[in-house]
C-alpha positions as CSV (number, residue, x, y, z in Angstrom):
1,X,12.4,-32.2,14.5
2,X,13.4,-28.5,15.0
3,X,17.1,-27.6,14.4
4,X,18.5,-25.6,17.4
5,X,19.0,-22.0,16.3
6,X,21.4,-19.5,17.8
7,X,19.7,-16.8,19.9
8,X,19.4,-13.4,18.4
9,X,18.4,-10.0,19.9
10,X,17.5,-6.5,18.7
11,X,21.3,-5.6,19.3
12,X,22.2,-7.9,16.5
13,X,20.5,-5.6,14.1
14,X,23.0,-2.9,14.7
15,X,25.9,-5.3,14.1
16,X,24.9,-7.2,11.0
17,X,22.2,-5.2,9.1
18,X,22.6,-2.2,6.8
19,X,21.5,0.8,8.9
20,X,18.9,2.1,6.6
21,X,16.1,1.1,9.1
22,X,15.5,2.0,12.7
23,X,13.3,-0.8,14.0
24,X,11.6,-0.9,17.3
25,X,13.3,-2.1,20.4
26,X,11.4,-5.4,20.6
27,X,11.3,-8.3,18.1
28,X,7.8,-9.7,17.2
29,X,8.1,-13.5,17.0
30,X,4.6,-14.8,16.7
31,X,1.3,-13.4,15.4
32,X,-2.3,-14.7,15.3
33,X,-5.1,-12.6,14.0
34,X,-4.7,-9.1,15.2
35,X,-2.3,-10.0,18.1
36,X,1.5,-10.2,18.1
37,X,3.9,-11.5,20.8
38,X,7.6,-10.4,21.3
39,X,10.5,-12.3,22.4
40,X,9.6,-11.9,26.1
41,X,6.1,-13.2,25.6
42,X,4.5,-9.7,25.8
43,X,1.3,-9.4,23.7
44,X,0.5,-6.4,21.5
45,X,-2.5,-5.5,19.4
46,X,-1.5,-4.8,15.8
47,X,-3.1,-1.8,14.2
48,X,-0.1,-1.3,11.8
49,X,-0.7,-4.4,9.7
50,X,2.8,-4.7,8.4
51,X,2.1,-1.2,6.8
52,X,-1.2,-2.1,5.2
53,X,0.0,-5.5,4.1
54,X,-1.5,-8.0,6.6
55,X,-4.9,-7.7,5.1
56,X,-6.2,-10.8,7.0
57,X,-4.0,-10.3,10.1
58,X,-1.5,-12.9,11.1
59,X,-1.6,-16.5,10.3
60,X,-5.0,-16.5,8.7
61,X,-6.2,-20.2,8.3
62,X,-7.1,-19.7,4.6
63,X,-3.7,-18.3,3.9
64,X,-1.7,-20.8,5.8
65,X,-3.8,-23.6,4.0
66,X,-3.1,-22.1,0.5
67,X,0.6,-21.6,1.3
68,X,1.1,-25.0,2.8
69,X,-0.7,-26.8,0.0
70,X,1.3,-25.0,-2.7
71,X,4.6,-25.4,-0.8
72,X,4.0,-29.2,-1.1
73,X,3.1,-29.0,-4.8
74,X,5.3,-26.4,-6.8
75,X,7.4,-23.6,-5.7
76,X,9.0,-22.0,-8.7
77,X,9.2,-22.5,-12.4
78,X,10.1,-18.9,-13.7
79,X,8.5,-17.2,-16.7
80,X,9.8,-19.7,-19.2
81,X,6.6,-21.5,-18.1
82,X,3.4,-20.3,-16.8
83,X,1.6,-21.9,-13.7
84,X,-1.8,-22.6,-12.6
85,X,-1.9,-20.3,-9.5
86,X,-0.9,-17.3,-11.6
87,X,-3.5,-18.0,-14.3
88,X,-6.1,-18.3,-11.5
89,X,-5.1,-15.1,-9.9
90,X,-5.1,-13.3,-13.2
91,X,-8.6,-14.5,-13.8
92,X,-9.9,-13.4,-10.4
93,X,-8.4,-9.9,-10.8
94,X,-9.7,-9.4,-14.3
95,X,-13.1,-10.7,-13.3
96,X,-13.2,-8.2,-10.4
97,X,-11.8,-5.0,-12.1
98,X,-11.8,-2.9,-15.2
99,X,-8.7,-4.8,-16.3
100,X,-8.3,-7.3,-19.1
101,X,-4.7,-8.2,-18.5
102,X,-2.3,-8.8,-15.5
103,X,1.4,-8.6,-15.1
104,X,2.8,-10.1,-11.7
105,X,6.0,-9.0,-9.9
106,X,7.1,-9.0,-6.2
107,X,6.5,-5.6,-4.8
108,X,4.6,-2.2,-5.1
109,X,7.8,-0.5,-6.5
110,X,8.0,-3.3,-9.2
111,X,4.4,-2.9,-10.1
112,X,4.8,1.0,-10.5
113,X,8.1,0.3,-12.5
114,X,6.1,-1.8,-14.9
115,X,3.4,0.8,-15.0
116,X,5.7,3.6,-15.9
117,X,7.5,1.7,-18.5
118,X,4.3,0.5,-20.0
119,X,3.0,4.1,-20.2
120,X,6.3,5.4,-21.9
121,X,6.3,2.5,-24.3
122,X,2.7,3.0,-25.3
123,X,3.4,6.7,-26.0
124,X,6.6,5.9,-27.8
125,X,4.9,3.4,-30.2
126,X,1.9,5.4,-30.8
127,X,3.3,9.1,-30.9
128,X,7.1,9.0,-30.9
129,X,9.9,9.4,-28.3
130,X,8.8,13.1,-27.5
131,X,5.9,12.0,-25.7
132,X,7.5,10.6,-22.5
133,X,6.7,13.1,-19.7
134,X,5.2,11.9,-16.5
135,X,3.3,14.0,-14.1
136,X,3.1,13.0,-10.4
137,X,2.0,14.8,-7.1
138,X,3.9,16.5,-4.6
139,X,4.6,14.3,-1.5
140,X,3.5,11.2,-3.4
141,X,5.3,7.8,-2.8
142,X,5.7,5.2,-5.5
143,X,8.6,3.0,-4.4
144,X,12.4,3.0,-4.1
145,X,13.8,2.0,-7.3
146,X,15.6,4.8,-9.2
147,X,12.6,5.4,-11.5
148,X,9.9,5.1,-9.0
149,X,11.7,7.2,-6.4
150,X,12.1,9.9,-9.1
151,X,8.4,9.8,-9.9
152,X,7.6,10.0,-6.0
153,X,7.2,13.6,-5.0
154,X,9.5,13.4,-2.0
155,X,13.0,14.6,-2.8
156,X,14.4,13.4,0.6
157,X,14.2,9.8,-0.9
158,X,15.6,10.7,-4.3
159,X,18.5,13.1,-3.6
160,X,21.9,11.8,-3.4
161,X,21.7,9.0,-5.8
162,X,23.2,10.7,-8.9
163,X,21.3,12.0,-11.9
164,X,17.5,11.5,-11.6
165,X,15.3,10.1,-14.4
166,X,14.2,13.0,-16.5
167,X,11.0,14.0,-18.0
168,X,9.2,13.8,-14.5
169,X,7.3,16.8,-12.9
170,X,5.2,17.1,-9.7
171,X,2.1,19.2,-9.1
172,X,0.3,19.7,-5.8
173,X,-2.2,16.9,-4.9
174,X,-5.9,17.7,-5.2
175,X,-5.3,20.6,-7.3
176,X,-6.9,20.3,-10.7
177,X,-5.9,23.7,-11.9
178,X,-2.2,22.9,-11.4
179,X,-2.5,19.6,-13.3
180,X,-4.4,21.4,-16.2
181,X,-1.4,23.9,-16.4
182,X,1.2,21.3,-16.4
183,X,-0.2,18.7,-18.8
184,X,0.6,18.9,-22.5
185,X,0.7,16.7,-25.5
186,X,4.3,15.4,-24.3
187,X,2.6,14.0,-21.3
188,X,2.4,10.1,-21.4
189,X,1.0,9.5,-18.0
190,X,-0.5,11.1,-14.9
191,X,0.0,9.0,-11.7
192,X,-2.0,9.6,-8.6
193,X,-2.5,7.7,-5.4
194,X,-6.3,7.8,-4.8
195,X,-5.4,8.3,-1.2
196,X,-2.0,9.5,-0.5
197,X,-0.6,7.1,1.9
198,X,2.9,7.7,3.1
199,X,2.5,11.5,3.2
200,X,-0.4,11.6,5.6
201,X,-3.5,9.6,4.6
202,X,-4.9,12.3,2.4
203,X,-7.9,11.2,0.3
204,X,-8.4,12.6,-3.2
205,X,-11.5,14.6,-4.0
206,X,-13.7,12.9,-6.4
207,X,-13.9,16.0,-8.8
208,X,-10.0,15.9,-8.8
209,X,-10.0,12.4,-10.0
210,X,-12.7,12.9,-12.5
211,X,-11.0,16.0,-13.8
212,X,-7.6,14.2,-14.2
213,X,-9.4,11.4,-16.1
214,X,-10.8,14.0,-18.5
215,X,-7.5,15.8,-18.9
216,X,-5.7,12.6,-19.7
217,X,-8.2,11.7,-22.3
218,X,-7.9,15.1,-23.9
219,X,-4.1,14.9,-24.1
220,X,-3.9,11.2,-25.0
221,X,-2.1,10.5,-21.7
222,X,-2.6,7.5,-19.5
223,X,-4.0,7.7,-16.1
224,X,-2.2,5.4,-13.6
225,X,-3.6,4.9,-10.1
226,X,-1.1,3.7,-7.6
227,X,-3.3,1.5,-5.4
228,X,-0.5,-0.3,-3.6
229,X,-1.7,1.0,-0.2
230,X,-5.4,1.5,-1.1
231,X,-6.0,-1.8,-3.0
232,X,-7.6,-5.1,-2.0
233,X,-10.4,-4.0,0.2
234,X,-8.6,-1.3,2.2
235,X,-11.1,1.3,1.5
236,X,-14.2,-1.0,1.7
237,X,-14.2,-1.4,-2.1
238,X,-11.9,-4.0,-3.6
239,X,-10.0,-1.1,-5.2
240,X,-10.3,2.6,-4.4
241,X,-11.0,3.6,-7.9
242,X,-14.4,1.8,-7.6
243,X,-15.0,3.7,-4.4
244,X,-14.5,7.0,-6.5
245,X,-16.2,5.7,-9.7
246,X,-13.1,6.8,-11.7
247,X,-11.4,4.2,-13.9
248,X,-7.8,4.4,-14.7
249,X,-6.0,3.0,-17.7
250,X,-3.3,1.2,-15.5
251,X,-3.6,0.1,-11.8
252,X,-0.8,-1.0,-9.6
253,X,-1.5,-3.3,-6.5
254,X,0.7,-5.0,-3.9
255,X,0.9,-4.9,-0.1
256,X,-2.5,-6.5,0.9
257,X,-2.8,-8.6,-2.3
258,X,-0.4,-11.1,-0.8
259,X,-1.7,-10.7,2.8
260,X,2.1,-10.8,3.9
261,X,3.5,-12.9,1.1
262,X,5.4,-10.6,-1.3
263,X,3.7,-10.0,-4.6
264,X,2.8,-7.1,-6.9
265,X,0.6,-6.7,-9.8
266,X,0.0,-4.2,-12.7
267,X,-3.4,-4.4,-14.2
268,X,-4.4,-2.9,-17.6
269,X,-6.3,-3.3,-20.8
270,X,-5.6,-5.6,-23.7
271,X,-5.1,-2.7,-26.0
272,X,-2.3,-1.2,-23.8
273,X,-0.8,-4.5,-22.7
274,X,0.1,-5.5,-26.3
275,X,2.8,-2.8,-26.2
276,X,4.8,-4.9,-23.7
277,X,5.6,-7.6,-26.3
278,X,7.8,-10.6,-25.6
279,X,11.1,-9.5,-24.2
280,X,10.3,-5.9,-23.4
281,X,9.8,-6.5,-19.6
282,X,10.2,-9.2,-17.1
283,X,11.0,-10.6,-13.7
284,X,12.3,-13.9,-12.6
285,X,10.1,-14.4,-9.6
286,X,6.9,-12.7,-10.8
287,X,3.9,-14.8,-10.8
288,X,5.6,-17.2,-8.4
289,X,3.2,-20.2,-7.6
290,X,3.6,-19.8,-3.8
291,X,2.7,-15.9,-4.0
292,X,-0.1,-16.4,-6.5
293,X,-1.8,-19.2,-4.5
294,X,-1.8,-17.0,-1.4
295,X,-3.1,-14.0,-3.3
296,X,-6.0,-16.1,-4.6
297,X,-6.8,-17.1,-1.1
298,X,-6.7,-13.3,0.0
299,X,-9.1,-12.3,-2.8
300,X,-11.5,-15.1,-2.0
301,X,-11.9,-13.8,1.7
302,X,-11.6,-10.1,1.0
303,X,-13.7,-9.8,-2.2
304,X,-17.0,-10.7,-0.6
305,X,-20.0,-8.3,0.2
306,X,-19.6,-9.5,3.9
307,X,-16.0,-8.5,4.3
308,X,-16.2,-5.3,2.4
309,X,-19.3,-4.1,4.3
310,X,-17.6,-5.1,7.5
311,X,-14.6,-2.8,6.6
312,X,-16.9,0.2,6.3
313,X,-18.5,-0.6,9.7
314,X,-15.1,-1.0,11.3
315,X,-14.1,2.3,9.9
316,X,-17.0,4.0,11.7
317,X,-16.0,2.1,15.0
318,X,-12.4,3.3,14.7
319,X,-13.3,7.0,13.8
320,X,-15.9,7.5,16.5
321,X,-13.4,6.3,19.2
322,X,-10.4,8.1,17.6
323,X,-12.2,11.4,17.4
324,X,-13.3,11.0,21.2
325,X,-9.6,10.3,22.2
326,X,-8.6,13.4,20.1
327,X,-10.9,15.6,21.8
328,X,-10.1,14.4,25.2
329,X,-6.2,14.4,24.9
330,X,-5.8,17.3,22.5
331,X,-3.3,15.1,20.6
332,X,-5.0,15.4,17.2
333,X,-7.6,17.6,15.5
334,X,-8.8,15.5,12.6
335,X,-9.4,11.8,11.8
336,X,-9.4,11.2,8.1
337,X,-9.1,8.4,5.6
338,X,-11.3,5.8,4.0
339,X,-12.1,2.3,5.1
340,X,-9.3,0.8,7.3
341,X,-6.7,3.4,6.1
342,X,-7.1,6.1,8.8
343,X,-4.9,9.1,9.7
344,X,-5.0,11.1,13.0
345,X,-3.8,14.6,12.1
346,X,-1.7,15.9,15.0
347,X,-2.6,19.2,16.8
348,X,-0.1,22.1,16.4
349,X,1.4,21.4,19.8
350,X,2.2,17.9,18.8
351,X,3.3,18.5,15.1
352,X,6.4,16.4,14.2
353,X,6.0,14.1,17.2
354,X,4.1,11.2,15.4
355,X,7.0,8.8,16.4
356,X,6.8,9.7,20.1
357,X,3.1,8.7,19.9
358,X,4.1,5.4,18.2
359,X,6.5,4.7,21.0
360,X,4.0,5.5,23.7
361,X,1.5,3.3,22.1
362,X,4.0,0.4,21.9
363,X,4.6,0.8,25.7
364,X,0.8,0.2,26.3
365,X,0.8,-2.8,24.0
366,X,-0.6,-1.5,20.6
367,X,1.2,-1.1,17.3
368,X,0.4,1.9,15.2
369,X,2.1,3.7,12.3
370,X,3.1,7.3,11.3
371,X,2.4,8.8,7.9
372,X,5.0,11.6,7.9
373,X,5.8,13.4,11.2
374,X,2.5,14.8,11.7
375,X,0.1,11.9,11.2
376,X,-0.6,8.8,13.2
377,X,-1.8,6.0,10.8
378,X,-3.9,3.0,11.3
379,X,-3.8,0.1,8.8
380,X,-5.2,-2.9,10.7
381,X,-6.4,-6.2,9.6
382,X,-9.4,-5.8,7.3
383,X,-11.1,-8.5,9.5
384,X,-9.9,-7.2,12.8
385,X,-12.5,-8.3,15.5
386,X,-14.5,-5.5,17.1
387,X,-13.3,-6.7,20.5
388,X,-9.6,-6.2,19.3
389,X,-10.5,-2.7,17.9
390,X,-12.0,-1.7,21.4
391,X,-9.0,-3.2,23.4
392,X,-6.4,-1.7,21.1
393,X,-8.1,1.7,21.2
394,X,-8.3,1.5,25.0
395,X,-4.6,0.9,25.1
396,X,-4.1,3.7,22.6
397,X,-6.3,5.9,24.7
398,X,-4.1,5.1,27.9
399,X,-1.0,6.0,25.9
400,X,-2.4,9.4,24.7
401,X,-3.5,10.2,28.3
402,X,0.0,9.4,29.7
403,X,1.7,11.6,26.8
404,X,-0.5,14.5,27.5
405,X,-0.4,14.3,31.2
406,X,3.4,14.1,31.5
């Protein structure tokens, strides 16, 4: 028997929520696959994927089954105990990657927080407190905690919160010479997104990542790949480092890992992991049985040759149609990205107007994202059906035509 609930509308947000978000004018209430319905029953096609989170779309049967079974079994025990889903998930990630050890938390920011703390602790233990500097890239995004937002290369997110964490510098992305000039024996880590997500879907050059790996080795620094947005099949490889053939020392994962259930992971080697001895770091919810059971189900579906090959094929389907829409409408000049993380770079006349394009798309019944003010971003379900791709892009094409004709 369902309990009668008080009706709520979008206007309630402005009355009861902290105003740090500006959500859309409609409220999604139900999802299935790549389709979403709002309060009025209007149907939309979802190419936003909860910001690259809903790796298997909405209410995927395998995830619903895993969550329901676990919900009827064991919810939470804390890290005073371990639990079976966490151990199974750790085995799956270790078996599928370079890593030998996993640390579970609840978000991408927490995964990065753990990675940065580990890097500093390793350097402290091996070389002393002087070796603590972290190099990140301009326009990078690594989370919203004070440490991760300080490492992120976007001052608009870190200014105004008091003194920033020190020992952090930023160099231009994809610029190996700049990294070479900045790195020193005081550097404990270099952190890079293999594809910059939030700042415009900018893929790294292979030579850049290879060069960063070499520089880190030469300076006894750790290479951290932030794969919060690129991980778990998004690029057509399970992790983007595999796509590039460059192995980091530490990898962070979240977003798609839980398919919509909050979970994050830091992956590393046994040799590095031993520096986080008992009591040095922790999280009450991390490794929660519910989250880990769902993440196991996500990996079972995503980490198969069929799904990964399908992602590459779907990329081509998106790209070909988007390039055609770009040429016809004049909205964007370039379609870039890897797998199902795709960015449409706006033409000069439309620079700064990504939000307008999002709004126009929504009016035509398709949900897309922006990545900065100059790029429209697509991060759909990794198993989005071709019919949904075609229909969603037809709607997007109508939005583009209306925008450019008005």
